[in-house]
All heavy atoms as a GROMACS GRO file, in nm:
protein
  621
    1MET      N    1  10.445   5.396  10.098
    1MET     CA    2  10.534   5.487  10.164
    1MET      C    3  10.450   5.588  10.242
    1MET      O    4  10.356   5.645  10.192
    1MET     CB    5  10.621   5.558  10.061
    1MET     CG    6  10.712   5.661  10.122
    1MET     SD    7  10.809   5.752  10.000
    1MET     CE    8  10.934   5.632   9.965
    2ALA      N    9  10.485   5.609  10.367
    2ALA     CA   10  10.412   5.702  10.451
    2ALA      C   11  10.449   5.845  10.416
    2ALA      O   12  10.562   5.875  10.383
    2ALA     CB   13  10.445   5.675  10.598
    3GLU      N   14  10.349   5.930  10.422
    3GLU     CA   15  10.374   6.070  10.394
    3GLU      C   16  10.433   6.136  10.519
    3GLU      O   17  10.395   6.106  10.631
    3GLU     CB   18  10.244   6.142  10.357
    3GLU     CG   19  10.195   6.106  10.220
    3GLU     CD   20  10.075   6.192  10.182
    3GLU    OE1   21  10.063   6.304  10.232
    3GLU    OE2   22   9.994   6.143  10.103
    4THR      N   23  10.525   6.224  10.497
    4THR     CA   24  10.582   6.301  10.608
    4THR      C   25  10.567   6.449  10.578
    4THR      O   26  10.564   6.489  10.464
    4THR     CB   27  10.731   6.268  10.630
    4THR    OG1   28  10.801   6.301  10.510
    4THR    CG2   29  10.751   6.122  10.663
    5THR      N   30  10.559   6.525  10.682
    5THR     CA   31  10.550   6.670  10.668
    5THR      C   32  10.674   6.731  10.731
    5THR      O   33  10.709   6.700  10.844
    5THR     CB   34  10.425   6.724  10.739
    5THR    OG1   35  10.311   6.660  10.684
    5THR    CG2   36  10.414   6.874  10.722
    6THR      N   37  10.740   6.815  10.656
    6THR     CA   38  10.858   6.882  10.706
    6THR      C   39  10.827   7.030  10.721
    6THR      O   40  10.783   7.093  10.626
    6THR     CB   41  10.977   6.865  10.609
    6THR    OG1   42  10.999   6.726  10.589
    6THR    CG2   43  11.101   6.930  10.664
    7GLN      N   44  10.848   7.082  10.839
    7GLN     CA   45  10.829   7.225  10.860
    7GLN      C   46  10.962   7.295  10.844
    7GLN      O   47  11.063   7.250  10.897
    7GLN     CB   48  10.776   7.252  10.999
    7GLN     CG   49  10.631   7.219  11.016
    7GLN     CD   50  10.580   7.267  11.149
    7GLN    OE1   51  10.654   7.276  11.246
    7GLN    NE2   52  10.452   7.300  11.154
    8GLN      N   53  10.960   7.403  10.769
    8GLN     CA   54  11.081   7.482  10.754
    8GLN      C   55  11.100   7.569  10.877
    8GLN      O   56  11.006   7.632  10.924
    8GLN     CB   57  11.073   7.572  10.631
    8GLN     CG   58  11.100   7.502  10.503
    8GLN     CD   59  11.108   7.602  10.389
    8GLN    OE1   60  11.028   7.694  10.383
    8GLN    NE2   61  11.204   7.584  10.302
    9GLN      N   62  11.219   7.567  10.930
    9GLN     CA   63  11.252   7.652  11.043
    9GLN      C   64  11.312   7.781  10.990
    9GLN      O   65  11.391   7.779  10.896
    9GLN     CB   66  11.353   7.581  11.134
    9GLN     CG   67  11.298   7.453  11.194
    9GLN     CD   68  11.179   7.477  11.284
    9GLN    OE1   69  11.175   7.574  11.358
    9GLN    NE2   70  11.079   7.393  11.274
   10PRO      N   71  11.276   7.895  11.048
   10PRO     CA   72  11.336   8.020  11.002
   10PRO      C   73  11.487   8.018  11.028
   10PRO      O   74  11.534   7.954  11.121
   10PRO     CB   75  11.267   8.128  11.086
   10PRO     CG   76  11.201   8.056  11.197
   10PRO     CD   77  11.183   7.914  11.158
   11LEU      N   78  11.560   8.089  10.944
   11LEU     CA   79  11.703   8.099  10.963
   11LEU      C   80  11.733   8.171  11.093
   11LEU      O   81  11.664   8.264  11.132
   11LEU     CB   82  11.767   8.174  10.845
   11LEU     CG   83  11.748   8.110  10.708
   11LEU    CD1   84  11.803   8.202  10.600
   11LEU    CD2   85  11.817   7.975  10.703
   12ALA      N   86  11.840   8.129  11.159
   12ALA     CA   87  11.874   8.187  11.289
   12ALA      C   88  11.899   8.337  11.280
   12ALA      O   89  11.866   8.412  11.370
   12ALA     CB   90  11.996   8.116  11.346
   13ALA      N   91  11.958   8.382  11.171
   13ALA     CA   92  11.993   8.524  11.158
   13ALA      C   93  11.884   8.604  11.084
   13ALA      O   94  11.906   8.719  11.052
   13ALA     CB   95  12.126   8.537  11.084
   14TRP      N   96  11.771   8.546  11.060
   14TRP     CA   97  11.665   8.614  10.986
   14TRP      C   98  11.607   8.724  11.072
   14TRP      O   99  11.548   8.702  11.176
   14TRP     CB  100  11.557   8.513  10.948
   14TRP     CG  101  11.452   8.570  10.859
   14TRP    CD1  102  11.326   8.607  10.896
   14TRP    CD2  103  11.463   8.598  10.719
   14TRP    NE1  104  11.258   8.656  10.788
   14TRP    CE2  105  11.339   8.651  10.678
   14TRP    CE3  106  11.563   8.584  10.626
   14TRP    CZ2  107  11.314   8.690  10.548
   14TRP    CZ3  108  11.537   8.622  10.496
   14TRP    CH2  109  11.415   8.673  10.458
   15ASP      N  110  11.627   8.848  11.031
   15ASP     CA  111  11.580   8.961  11.111
   15ASP      C  112  11.480   9.047  11.037
   15ASP      O  113  11.462   9.163  11.067
   15ASP     CB  114  11.699   9.046  11.157
   15ASP     CG  115  11.780   9.099  11.040
   15ASP    OD1  116  11.758   9.054  10.926
   15ASP    OD2  117  11.866   9.185  11.062
   16LYS      N  118  11.415   8.989  10.939
   16LYS     CA  119  11.318   9.065  10.860
   16LYS      C  120  11.177   9.023  10.901
   16LYS      O  121  11.149   8.906  10.921
   16LYS     CB  122  11.340   9.038  10.712
   16LYS     CG  123  11.475   9.086  10.667
   16LYS     CD  124  11.506   9.044  10.526
   16LYS     CE  125  11.650   9.073  10.497
   16LYS     NZ  126  11.709   8.983  10.405
   17PRO      N  127  11.088   9.119  10.911
   17PRO     CA  128  10.950   9.086  10.950
   17PRO      C  129  10.874   9.023  10.834
   17PRO      O  130  10.914   9.032  10.719
   17PRO     CB  131  10.891   9.223  10.984
   17PRO     CG  132  10.967   9.317  10.897
   17PRO     CD  133  11.106   9.262  10.888
   18GLU      N  134  10.764   8.959  10.868
   18GLU     CA  135  10.672   8.912  10.765
   18GLU      C  136  10.599   9.036  10.714
   18GLU      O  137  10.526   9.100  10.788
   18GLU     CB  138  10.572   8.812  10.823
   18GLU     CG  139  10.634   8.681  10.862
   18GLU     CD  140  10.679   8.600  10.742
   18GLU    OE1  141  10.612   8.603  10.638
   18GLU    OE2  142  10.784   8.535  10.753
   19LEU      N  143  10.622   9.071  10.589
   19LEU     CA  144  10.561   9.192  10.532
   19LEU      C  145  10.432   9.158  10.461
   19LEU      O  146  10.421   9.054  10.396
   19LEU     CB  147  10.658   9.258  10.433
   19LEU     CG  148  10.792   9.303  10.488
   19LEU    CD1  149  10.879   9.356  10.375
   19LEU    CD2  150  10.774   9.408  10.596
   20ASP      N  151  10.334   9.246  10.472
   20ASP     CA  152  10.210   9.232  10.398
   20ASP      C  153  10.232   9.297  10.261
   20ASP      O  154  10.235   9.419  10.249
   20ASP     CB  155  10.095   9.300  10.471
   20ASP     CG  156   9.963   9.291  10.396
   20ASP    OD1  157   9.956   9.218  10.293
   20ASP    OD2  158   9.866   9.355  10.440
   21LEU      N  159  10.249   9.214  10.160
   21LEU     CA  160  10.275   9.263  10.025
   21LEU      C  161  10.148   9.274   9.940
   21LEU      O  162  10.155   9.310   9.823
   21LEU     CB  163  10.377   9.173   9.955
   21LEU     CG  164  10.512   9.158  10.025
   21LEU    CD1  165  10.600   9.059   9.950
   21LEU    CD2  166  10.581   9.292  10.038
   22SER      N  167  10.034   9.245  10.001
   22SER     CA  168   9.909   9.242   9.924
   22SER      C  169   9.870   9.379   9.868
   22SER      O  170   9.802   9.386   9.766
   22SER     CB  171   9.794   9.186  10.010
   22SER     OG  172   9.770   9.271  10.121
   23LYS      N  173   9.912   9.486   9.933
   23LYS     CA  174   9.877   9.621   9.884
   23LYS      C  175  10.000   9.697   9.836
   23LYS      O  176   9.996   9.818   9.820
   23LYS     CB  177   9.806   9.697   9.994
   23LYS     CG  178   9.673   9.635  10.029
   23LYS     CD  179   9.599   9.711  10.134
   23LYS     CE  180   9.470   9.638  10.166
   23LYS     NZ  181   9.397   9.695  10.274
   24ALA      N  182  10.109   9.625   9.814
   24ALA     CA  183  10.232   9.690   9.768
   24ALA      C  184  10.213   9.746   9.628
   24ALA      O  185  10.139   9.691   9.547
   24ALA     CB  186  10.347   9.590   9.769
   25GLU      N  187  10.279   9.857   9.602
   25GLU     CA  188  10.277   9.917   9.468
   25GLU      C  189  10.400   9.867   9.394
   25GLU      O  190  10.510   9.920   9.413
   25GLU     CB  191  10.275  10.069   9.478
   25GLU     CG  192  10.146  10.121   9.537
   25GLU     CD  193  10.140  10.273   9.537
   25GLU    OE1  194  10.196  10.335   9.445
   25GLU    OE2  195  10.081  10.328   9.630
   26TRP      N  196  10.381   9.766   9.311
   26TRP     CA  197  10.491   9.702   9.238
   26TRP      C  198  10.529   9.785   9.117
   26TRP      O  199  10.443   9.834   9.045
   26TRP     CB  200  10.451   9.561   9.197
   26TRP     CG  201  10.433   9.471   9.315
   26TRP    CD1  202  10.316   9.442   9.377
   26TRP    CD2  203  10.535   9.402   9.386
   26TRP    NE1  204  10.339   9.358   9.483
   26TRP    CE2  205  10.473   9.331   9.491
   26TRP    CE3  206  10.673   9.392   9.372
   26TRP    CZ2  207  10.544   9.253   9.580
   26TRP    CZ3  208  10.744   9.314   9.462
   26TRP    CH2  209  10.679   9.245   9.564
   27GLN      N  210  10.660   9.799   9.095
   27GLN     CA  211  10.712   9.875   8.982
   27GLN      C  212  10.804   9.784   8.901
   27GLN      O  213  10.878   9.704   8.958
   27GLN     CB  214  10.793   9.994   9.032
   27GLN     CG  215  10.716  10.085   9.123
   27GLN     CD  216  10.808  10.186   9.189
   27GLN    OE1  217  10.908  10.227   9.133
   27GLN    NE2  218  10.774  10.227   9.310
   28SER      N  219  10.801   9.800   8.771
   28SER     CA  220  10.891   9.725   8.686
   28SER      C  221  11.033   9.772   8.712
   28SER      O  222  11.059   9.891   8.728
   28SER     CB  223  10.856   9.744   8.539
   28SER     OG  224  10.952   9.682   8.458
   29SER      N  225  11.126   9.679   8.713
   29SER     CA  226  11.266   9.715   8.740
   29SER      C  227  11.336   9.774   8.619
   29SER      O  228  11.443   9.829   8.630
   29SER     CB  229  11.342   9.592   8.788
   29SER     OG  230  11.343   9.495   8.685
   30SER      N  231  11.277   9.760   8.501
   30SER     CA  232  11.346   9.807   8.381
   30SER      C  233  11.249   9.873   8.282
   30SER      O  234  11.242   9.836   8.167
   30SER     CB  235  11.420   9.692   8.314
   30SER     OG  236  11.328   9.589   8.283
   31ARG      N  237  11.173   9.967   8.330
   31ARG     CA  238  11.080  10.043   8.246
   31ARG      C  239  10.984   9.953   8.168
   31ARG      O  240  10.955   9.978   8.052
   31ARG     CB  241  11.157  10.134   8.152
   31ARG     CG  242  11.238  10.238   8.224
   31ARG     CD  243  11.308  10.331   8.128
   31ARG     NE  244  11.395  10.418   8.203
   31ARG     CZ  245  11.527  10.421   8.191
   31ARG    NH1  246  11.587  10.343   8.105
   31ARG    NH2  247  11.598  10.503   8.263
   32GLY      N  248  10.940   9.846   8.231
   32GLY     CA  249  10.842   9.757   8.168
   32GLY      C  250  10.900   9.651   8.079
   32GLY      O  251  10.826   9.572   8.022
   33LEU      N  252  11.032   9.644   8.068
   33LEU     CA  253  11.093   9.548   7.977
   33LEU      C  254  11.142   9.421   8.046
   33LEU      O  255  11.172   9.324   7.980
   33LEU     CB  256  11.213   9.614   7.905
   33LEU     CG  257  11.180   9.742   7.829
   33LEU    CD1  258  11.308   9.804   7.776
   33LEU    CD2  259  11.083   9.715   7.717
   34GLY      N  260  11.150   9.421   8.178
   34GLY     CA  261  11.207   9.308   8.249
   34GLY      C  262  11.105   9.217   8.312
   34GLY      O  263  10.984   9.243   8.308
   35ASP      N  264  11.155   9.112   8.372
   35ASP     CA  265  11.069   9.014   8.437
   35ASP      C  266  11.061   9.036   8.588
   35ASP      O  267  10.996   8.959   8.656
   35ASP     CB  268  11.123   8.873   8.412
   35ASP     CG  269  11.117   8.834   8.265
   35ASP    OD1  270  11.030   8.886   8.194
   35ASP    OD2  271  11.200   8.752   8.223
   36VAL      N  272  11.127   9.138   8.638
   36VAL     CA  273  11.135   9.161   8.782
   36VAL      C  274  11.060   9.287   8.819
   36VAL      O  275  11.067   9.388   8.749
   36VAL     CB  276  11.283   9.172   8.826
   36VAL    CG1  277  11.294   9.207   8.972
   36VAL    CG2  278  11.357   9.043   8.797
   37GLN      N  279  10.987   9.280   8.931
   37GLN     CA  280  10.920   9.397   8.986
   37GLN      C  281  10.971   9.419   9.127
   37GLN      O  282  11.005   9.322   9.197
   37GLN     CB  283  10.769   9.376   8.990
   37GLN     CG  284  10.704   9.368   8.854
   37GLN     CD  285  10.556   9.340   8.866
   37GLN    OE1  286  10.513   9.262   8.949
   37GLN    NE2  287  10.477   9.406   8.782
   38ILE      N  288  10.972   9.545   9.170
   38ILE     CA  289  11.013   9.577   9.306
   38ILE      C  290  10.905   9.662   9.372
   38ILE      O  291  10.828   9.730   9.305
   38ILE     CB  292  11.149   9.648   9.310
   38ILE    CG1  293  11.146   9.779   9.232
   38ILE    CG2  294  11.260   9.557   9.261
   38ILE    CD1  295  11.269   9.864   9.250
   39ALA      N  296  10.904   9.656   9.505
   39ALA     CA  297  10.813   9.739   9.584
   39ALA      C  298  10.886   9.780   9.710
   39ALA      O  299  10.969   9.705   9.763
   39ALA     CB  300  10.686   9.662   9.619
   40PHE      N  301  10.857   9.899   9.758
   40PHE     CA  302  10.914   9.950   9.882
   40PHE      C  303  10.807   9.938   9.989
   40PHE      O  304  10.701  10.000   9.979
   40PHE     CB  305  10.960  10.094   9.864
   40PHE     CG  306  11.065  10.107   9.756
   40PHE    CD1  307  11.028  10.137   9.626
   40PHE    CD2  308  11.198  10.083   9.784
   40PHE    CE1  309  11.124  10.146   9.525
   40PHE    CE2  310  11.295  10.092   9.685
   40PHE     CZ  311  11.258  10.123   9.556
   41VAL      N  312  10.834   9.856  10.091
   41VAL     CA  313  10.733   9.827  10.193
   41VAL      C  314  10.798   9.833  10.332
   41VAL      O  315  10.892   9.758  10.360
   41VAL     CB  316  10.672   9.687  10.172
   41VAL    CG1  317  10.568   9.656  10.278
   41VAL    CG2  318  10.612   9.674  10.033
   42GLU      N  319  10.750   9.923  10.414
   42GLU     CA  320  10.793   9.933  10.554
   42GLU      C  321  10.945   9.939  10.570
   42GLU      O  322  11.003   9.876  10.659
   42GLU     CB  323  10.736   9.817  10.635
   42GLU     CG  324  10.584   9.815  10.639
   42GLU     CD  325  10.529   9.698  10.716
   42GLU    OE1  326  10.594   9.652  10.812
   42GLU    OE2  327  10.420   9.652  10.681
   43GLY      N  328  11.013  10.012  10.484
   43GLY     CA  329  11.157  10.027  10.495
   43GLY      C  330  11.238   9.915  10.430
   43GLY      O  331  11.360   9.914  10.439
   44PHE      N  332  11.172   9.820  10.367
   44PHE     CA  333  11.239   9.710  10.299
   44PHE      C  334  11.210   9.717  10.150
   44PHE      O  335  11.118   9.786  10.107
   44PHE     CB  336  11.190   9.575  10.353
   44PHE     CG  337  11.230   9.550  10.496
   44PHE    CD1  338  11.151   9.593  10.600
   44PHE    CD2  339  11.348   9.484  10.526
   44PHE    CE1  340  11.187   9.572  10.732
   44PHE    CE2  341  11.386   9.462  10.656
   44PHE     CZ  342  11.305   9.506  10.760
   45ILE      N  343  11.286   9.643  10.072
   45ILE     CA  344  11.263   9.634   9.928
   45ILE      C  345  11.226   9.490   9.898
   45ILE      O  346  11.297   9.397   9.935
   45ILE     CB  347  11.389   9.674   9.847
   45ILE    CG1  348  11.425   9.821   9.875
   45ILE    CG2  349  11.363   9.656   9.698
   45ILE    CD1  350  11.522   9.841   9.985
   46ALA      N  351  11.111   9.471   9.833
   46ALA     CA  352  11.066   9.339   9.793
   46ALA      C  353  11.085   9.325   9.643
   46ALA      O  354  11.065   9.420   9.567
   46ALA     CB  355  10.919   9.319   9.829
   47MET      N  356  11.125   9.207   9.599
   47MET     CA  357  11.145   9.182   9.456
   47MET      C  358  11.073   9.052   9.421
   47MET      O  359  11.080   8.954   9.496
   47MET     CB  360  11.295   9.170   9.426
   47MET     CG  361  11.326   9.151   9.279
   47MET     SD  362  11.503   9.164   9.240
   47MET     CE  363  11.566   9.012   9.308
   48ARG      N  364  11.003   9.054   9.308
   48ARG     CA  365  10.930   8.934   9.266
   48ARG      C  366  10.939   8.917   9.114
   48ARG      O  367  10.974   9.009   9.040
   48ARG     CB  368  10.784   8.941   9.307
   48ARG     CG  369  10.702   9.042   9.228
   48ARG     CD  370  10.558   9.043   9.271
   48ARG     NE  371  10.479   9.133   9.188
   48ARG     CZ  372  10.352   9.158   9.207
   48ARG    NH1  373  10.288   9.102   9.308
   48ARG    NH2  374  10.286   9.240   9.128
   49ASN      N  375  10.904   8.798   9.070
   49ASN     CA  376  10.897   8.765   8.929
   49ASN      C  377  10.764   8.817   8.877
   49ASN      O  378  10.658   8.774   8.922
   49ASN     CB  379  10.907   8.613   8.911
   49ASN     CG  380  10.902   8.568   8.768
   49ASN    OD1  381  10.854   8.639   8.681
   49ASN    ND2  382  10.950   8.448   8.743
   50SER      N  383  10.766   8.909   8.781
   50SER     CA  384  10.642   8.969   8.732
   50SER      C  385  10.554   8.870   8.657
   50SER      O  386  10.434   8.888   8.650
   50SER     CB  387  10.672   9.089   8.643
   50SER     OG  388  10.743   9.050   8.527
   51GLU      N  389  10.614   8.764   8.604
   51GLU     CA  390  10.534   8.664   8.532
   51GLU      C  391  10.470   8.564   8.626
   51GLU      O  392  10.379   8.492   8.586
   51GLU     CB  393  10.623   8.593   8.430
   51GLU     CG  394  10.668   8.686   8.318
   51GLU     CD  395  10.757   8.617   8.216
   51GLU    OE1  396  10.778   8.494   8.225
   51GLU    OE2  397  10.806   8.688   8.125
   52ARG      N  398  10.518   8.559   8.751
   52ARG     CA  399  10.462   8.468   8.852
   52ARG      C  400  10.449   8.543   8.985
   52ARG      O  401  10.518   8.512   9.081
   52ARG     CB  402  10.550   8.345   8.867
   52ARG     CG  403  10.558   8.264   8.738
   52ARG     CD  404  10.641   8.141   8.753
   52ARG     NE  405  10.582   8.055   8.856
   52ARG     CZ  406  10.651   7.965   8.925
   52ARG    NH1  407  10.778   7.949   8.904
   52ARG    NH2  408  10.592   7.891   9.016
   53PRO      N  409  10.362   8.642   8.990
   53PRO     CA  410  10.353   8.725   9.111
   53PRO      C  411  10.310   8.647   9.236
   53PRO      O  412  10.331   8.694   9.348
   53PRO     CB  413  10.250   8.832   9.075
   53PRO     CG  414  10.176   8.779   8.958
   53PRO     CD  415  10.269   8.685   8.887
   54GLU      N  416  10.254   8.530   9.219
   54GLU     CA  417  10.213   8.449   9.335
   54GLU      C  418  10.331   8.377   9.399
   54GLU      O  419  10.321   8.328   9.511
   54GLU     CB  420  10.105   8.347   9.294
   54GLU     CG  421  10.155   8.231   9.210
   54GLU     CD  422  10.182   8.265   9.062
   54GLU    OE1  423  10.150   8.375   9.016
   54GLU    OE2  424  10.234   8.177   8.993
   55SER      N  425  10.443   8.370   9.329
   55SER     CA  426  10.561   8.303   9.384
   55SER      C  427  10.623   8.390   9.494
   55SER      O  428  10.597   8.510   9.502
   55SER     CB  429  10.663   8.273   9.274
   55SER     OG  430  10.709   8.392   9.215
   56PRO      N  431  10.704   8.331   9.580
   56PRO     CA  432  10.762   8.408   9.692
   56PRO      C  433  10.846   8.526   9.643
   56PRO      O  434  10.909   8.521   9.538
   56PRO     CB  435  10.851   8.306   9.763
   56PRO     CG  436  10.795   8.173   9.725
   56PRO     CD  437  10.741   8.190   9.586
   57SER      N  438  10.843   8.630   9.722
   57SER     CA  439  10.922   8.750   9.694
   57SER      C  440  11.050   8.746   9.777
   57SER      O  441  11.053   8.692   9.887
   57SER     CB  442  10.844   8.876   9.732
   57SER     OG  443  10.727   8.886   9.656
   58LEU      N  444  11.154   8.806   9.723
   58LEU     CA  445  11.277   8.824   9.798
   58LEU      C  446  11.267   8.955   9.873
   58LEU      O  447  11.219   9.055   9.819
   58LEU     CB  448  11.398   8.829   9.705
   58LEU     CG  449  11.427   8.702   9.625
   58LEU    CD1  450  11.540   8.728   9.526
   58LEU    CD2  451  11.465   8.589   9.719
   59ILE      N  452  11.312   8.956   9.998
   59ILE     CA  453  11.306   9.077  10.080
   59ILE      C  454  11.448   9.120  10.111
   59ILE      O  455  11.530   9.042  10.157
   59ILE     CB  456  11.229   9.051  10.212
   59ILE    CG1  457  11.091   8.989  10.184
   59ILE    CG2  458  11.218   9.179  10.293
   59ILE    CD1  459  10.997   9.076  10.104
   60PHE      N  460  11.478   9.248  10.085
   60PHE     CA  461  11.609   9.305  10.109
   60PHE      C  462  11.600   9.419  10.209
   60PHE      O  463  11.505   9.497  10.206
   60PHE     CB  464  11.667   9.366   9.980
   60PHE     CG  465  11.691   9.268   9.869
   60PHE    CD1  466  11.590   9.237   9.778
   60PHE    CD2  467  11.816   9.211   9.851
   60PHE    CE1  468  11.614   9.149   9.674
   60PHE    CE2  469  11.841   9.123   9.747
   60PHE     CZ  470  11.739   9.092   9.658
   61THR      N  471  11.701   9.432  10.294
   61THR     CA  472  11.717   9.555  10.371
   61THR      C  473  11.776   9.658  10.274
   61THR      O  474  11.827   9.620  10.168
   61THR     CB  475  11.814   9.536  10.489
   61THR    OG1  476  11.944   9.507  10.437
   61THR    CG2  477  11.767   9.427  10.584
   62PRO      N  478  11.774   9.786  10.308
   62PRO     CA  479  11.836   9.884  10.218
   62PRO      C  480  11.984   9.854  10.190
   62PRO      O  481  12.030   9.868  10.076
   62PRO     CB  482  11.818  10.016  10.292
   62PRO     CG  483  11.691   9.996  10.369
   62PRO     CD  484  11.698   9.852  10.415
   63ALA      N  485  12.059   9.809  10.290
   63ALA     CA  486  12.201   9.777  10.268
   63ALA      C  487  12.216   9.656  10.175
   63ALA      O  488  12.303   9.656  10.086
   63ALA     CB  489  12.269   9.749  10.401
   64GLU      N  490  12.134   9.554  10.194
   64GLU     CA  491  12.139   9.437  10.105
   64GLU      C  492  12.103   9.475   9.963
   64GLU      O  493  12.164   9.428   9.867
   64GLU     CB  494  12.044   9.328  10.156
   64GLU     CG  495  12.087   9.264  10.284
   64GLU     CD  496  11.979   9.176  10.344
   64GLU    OE1  497  11.859   9.199  10.320
   64GLU    OE2  498  12.017   9.085  10.420
   65TRP      N  499  12.002   9.561   9.948
   65TRP     CA  500  11.960   9.604   9.815
   65TRP      C  501  12.072   9.680   9.746
   65TRP      O  502  12.101   9.659   9.629
   65TRP     CB  503  11.834   9.690   9.824
   65TRP     CG  504  11.786   9.736   9.690
   65TRP    CD1  505  11.794   9.862   9.640
   65TRP    CD2  506  11.725   9.656   9.589
   65TRP    NE1  507  11.740   9.865   9.513
   65TRP    CE2  508  11.698   9.740   9.479
   65TRP    CE3  509  11.690   9.521   9.580
   65TRP    CZ2  510  11.637   9.694   9.363
   65TRP    CZ3  511  11.630   9.475   9.464
   65TRP    CH2  512  11.604   9.561   9.357
   66GLY      N  513  12.138   9.770   9.820
   66GLY     CA  514  12.249   9.845   9.764
   66GLY      C  515  12.360   9.752   9.717
   66GLY      O  516  12.416   9.771   9.607
   67ALA      N  517  12.392   9.651   9.795
   67ALA     CA  518  12.496   9.555   9.756
   67ALA      C  519  12.453   9.475   9.634
   67ALA      O  520  12.533   9.450   9.543
   67ALA     CB  521  12.528   9.462   9.872
   68PHE      N  522  12.326   9.436   9.628
   68PHE     CA  523  12.275   9.361   9.514
   68PHE      C  524  12.283   9.445   9.386
   68PHE      O  525  12.333   9.399   9.284
   68PHE     CB  526  12.130   9.318   9.540
   68PHE     CG  527  12.065   9.251   9.423
   68PHE    CD1  528  12.093   9.120   9.392
   68PHE    CD2  529  11.976   9.322   9.343
   68PHE    CE1  530  12.033   9.058   9.283
   68PHE    CE2  531  11.916   9.261   9.234
   68PHE     CZ  532  11.944   9.130   9.204
   69VAL      N  533  12.236   9.569   9.393
   69VAL     CA  534  12.236   9.655   9.275
   69VAL      C  535  12.379   9.686   9.231
   69VAL      O  536  12.410   9.684   9.112
   69VAL     CB  537  12.156   9.785   9.302
   69VAL    CG1  538  12.174   9.886   9.190
   69VAL    CG2  539  12.008   9.752   9.321
   70SER      N  540  12.467   9.712   9.327
   70SER     CA  541  12.607   9.738   9.294
   70SER      C  542  12.669   9.618   9.224
   70SER      O  543  12.738   9.633   9.123
   70SER     CB  544  12.685   9.771   9.421
   70SER     OG  545  12.821   9.788   9.392
   71GLY      N  546  12.643   9.498   9.276
   71GLY     CA  547  12.694   9.377   9.212
   71GLY      C  548  12.638   9.357   9.072
   71GLY      O  549  12.708   9.316   8.981
   72ALA      N  550  12.510   9.389   9.056
   72ALA     CA  551  12.447   9.375   8.924
   72ALA      C  552  12.508   9.471   8.824
   72ALA      O  553  12.534   9.434   8.709
   72ALA     CB  554  12.296   9.400   8.936
   73ARG      N  555  12.535   9.592   8.866
   73ARG     CA  556  12.596   9.691   8.778
   73ARG      C  557  12.737   9.650   8.736
   73ARG      O  558  12.782   9.685   8.628
   73ARG     CB  559  12.599   9.828   8.845
   73ARG     CG  560  12.463   9.892   8.850
   73ARG     CD  561  12.469  10.030   8.908
   73ARG     NE  562  12.336  10.089   8.911
   73ARG     CZ  563  12.292  10.169   9.005
   73ARG    NH1  564  12.370  10.204   9.105
   73ARG    NH2  565  12.170  10.216   9.000
   74GLU      N  566  12.806   9.580   8.823
   74GLU     CA  567  12.942   9.534   8.794
   74GLU      C  568  12.942   9.403   8.716
   74GLU      O  569  13.048   9.347   8.691
   74GLU     CB  570  13.021   9.521   8.923
   74GLU     CG  571  13.044   9.654   8.992
   74GLU     CD  572  13.107   9.640   9.128
   74GLU    OE1  573  13.142   9.527   9.170
   74GLU    OE2  574  13.120   9.743   9.196
   75GLY      N  575  12.824   9.352   8.682
   75GLY     CA  576  12.814   9.229   8.604
   75GLY      C  577  12.816   9.103   8.686
   75GLY      O  578  12.826   8.993   8.632
   76GLU      N  579  12.802   9.115   8.817
   76GLU     CA  580  12.804   8.998   8.904
   76GLU      C  581  12.678   8.913   8.888
   76GLU      O  582  12.679   8.794   8.911
   76GLU     CB  583  12.819   9.043   9.049
   76GLU     CG  584  12.845   8.930   9.144
   76GLU     CD  585  12.879   8.982   9.283
   76GLU    OE1  586  12.936   9.091   9.297
   76GLU    OE2  587  12.844   8.911   9.378
   77PHE      N  588  12.567   8.975   8.847
   77PHE     CA  589  12.440   8.906   8.830
   77PHE      C  590  12.390   8.926   8.689
   77PHE      O  591  12.403   9.034   8.634
   77PHE     CB  592  12.335   8.959   8.927
   77PHE     CG  593  12.378   8.953   9.071
   77PHE    CD1  594  12.427   9.065   9.135
   77PHE    CD2  595  12.371   8.834   9.140
   77PHE    CE1  596  12.466   9.060   9.268
   77PHE    CE2  597  12.409   8.828   9.273
   77PHE     CZ  598  12.458   8.941   9.336
   78ASP      N  599  12.329   8.825   8.633
   78ASP     CA  600  12.264   8.838   8.503
   78ASP      C  601  12.117   8.860   8.528
   78ASP      O  602  12.046   8.768   8.571
   78ASP     CB  603  12.286   8.712   8.420
   78ASP     CG  604  12.221   8.721   8.282
   78ASP    OD1  605  12.169   8.828   8.248
   78ASP    OD2  606  12.222   8.620   8.211
   79LEU      N  607  12.070   8.981   8.508
   79LEU     CA  608  11.931   9.015   8.537
   79LEU      C  609  11.838   8.995   8.418
   79LEU      O  610  11.722   9.034   8.424
   79LEU     CB  611  11.922   9.160   8.585
   79LEU     CG  612  11.999   9.191   8.713
   79LEU    CD1  613  11.989   9.340   8.744
   79LEU    CD2  614  11.946   9.108   8.828
   80THR      N  615  11.885   8.935   8.310
   80THR     CA  616  11.799   8.917   8.195
   80THR      C  617  11.733   8.781   8.196
   80THR      O  618  11.772   8.692   8.262
   80THR     CB  619  11.876   8.933   8.065
   80THR    OG1  620  11.984   8.840   8.063
   80THR    CG2  621  11.929   9.074   8.051
   0.00000   0.00000   0.00000
């Protein structure tokens, strides 16, 4: 079977820049008890898995972050 390479195309509505997260100051999301870390970088909020920091980070605008946190508080997301 021949190998093929598939390039991912960015989403048409993707309006977030490529952020340099290498010097981000990561903070635990739950006083050191959770698996998620967040960082504030260039006006955006980055979130990553603290047990696998090399894995891709999610990037939120402030409005998206607010909606995510609001949904989590209402039980829409299981953050454990």
